[in-house]
N, C-alpha and C positions, 0 to 999 in steps of 0.2 A: 470674443472667444469668451466660455464658461467652462470650467471647470469639475469636471467629475469627483469628487472627493472621496468616492467608495472605491473607486480607482488607484486616485494617491494615497487611499488610506493601507491600502492592500500591498501596493507599490512601496510604500517605505516599509512595512510592516516585512515585506522579503527584502529589503535589501538591510535592515536591518540584523536582520540576523544570517546573511551571507555575511557581512560585517563582522558580527561577533564572533561567529565561524572561521574567517581569517584570522582573527585576536585570537580564539585557539589556537590554531593549526600551527601559531608562531611559535610553538612550545614544541613543536614535533621535529624530528629528520626528515630536509624536503628532500633532499640527493640530487640529481640531477633526471634531464629526460632517459641517459640510458642505463642509470642505474638509482630507480626509484627507490626514494624511501617513506617511511608508512604515514610521510607528513604529503607527499605529493598531490594524490590522489583528494584526501580534501580539501587542498591548497584550489585545484583546478574547478573542483566542483563547489567550494564557497565564494570564490571568487566571478562564477558563469551566475551564482546565485544571485549575488548584490548587482551583477550586471542586466540579470530578468529582470530585479526587482528596479532599477533605473529607470529598465526603459516603459514598464509598468506605469513610475509614477511620468514619465514623459509622455506618454501616451495619455493618463487620466487628466493631466495639465491640457490635453489636445480637443479630448471630445468633450464631448454635452451628457448629462446625467443622464441613464436611461434605465426606465423601472427593470426590475427582475421578473424573470419569468417563475412564474407558482413552480415550489419545490416539490417533489411528491416524498415525503418523509419515509413513506412507509416502506421501500427500497434499500435506503440506506440504515435504517434501524433494524431491517430483518437480516440484512449483511450484518453487521458489527456485531448482532445477539450469535449468528451462526459461525463468527471468526472466534469469538468469545468461547461457543460451545466445541467448535473442535480444538482450543488448546485445552479443556477439563476435559474433552472426551480421551485427547492424546493422550493425556495425562495419565487418568486413570483406566483406560478399556486398548487403547494401541489406536493402530492404524486404522483399521474394518470399522470398529466405533463410532470414530473418528469422520470418518470418511460419510458413512453412512448417516447419523445425525446431521454433518453439516449441508448436504442435499436435501434430507427432509427439511430444516428449516428455513435454507436457502431458498427451496421452492416456492415457499411461502411471498418471496416478492415480488414473485412474476405473474399476476393474477391471469395471466391465457395458459399457465404450466398445468398439463394433465399427468393424471396418477400415473398414465403410461409411460410418458416419457420421464417423470420420476425412477419410477419401475427401474427403467431401463439405465440410467445413469446410477442407479444404486447398486445395479449388476456391474455395469461394464467399467464402471469408474475404480472400486477400490481391486477389482482382479491387474488392472494396467498399473495400478499404485505399486499392489505385490510385485508383478514384472518385473518392473521400471528400478523401482527403490534396492525390493529384496533380491530379487534374482540378479539383474544385467547389474547395480551399482556396487550390489554387497553393502549395502546401507546395513547397521546394526538396529534397523527401525522396528519394533515390534508389533507386529500386526495383529494380535489380539494374546491381551496380558491381560487381566484384574489384578487393580491396586487397592484395596481395599482397606 
């Protein structure tokens, strides 16, 4: 029997995060299943997280170490940058510039995306967001607002 140390370490980390969350949740009012308090859902989720961490550790003890596949970093970095750009553009200009910037940046993550696809998304997604959030749900999200 061999031990996959990476899986055991990942499972241990997840287990420790779940146990730490369980300790934090003990300060909240849990309530009952009928009248859930503010700590009920975090208690369930941290318990499930602890169980998943323990299961990953057990699976790591019973499995062989395998080499990990090559990870394409470009899509992850580009998506992270697009999310940061969305936050900044949303703060400075509203929903329209945020969506347009996010689509423009995140389209660079896929090498197969074409300018036509990006143009269609840039036209339709802001319209759908405006219809859903501003008109349908009446949320006070500024669609176009310059804060400089």
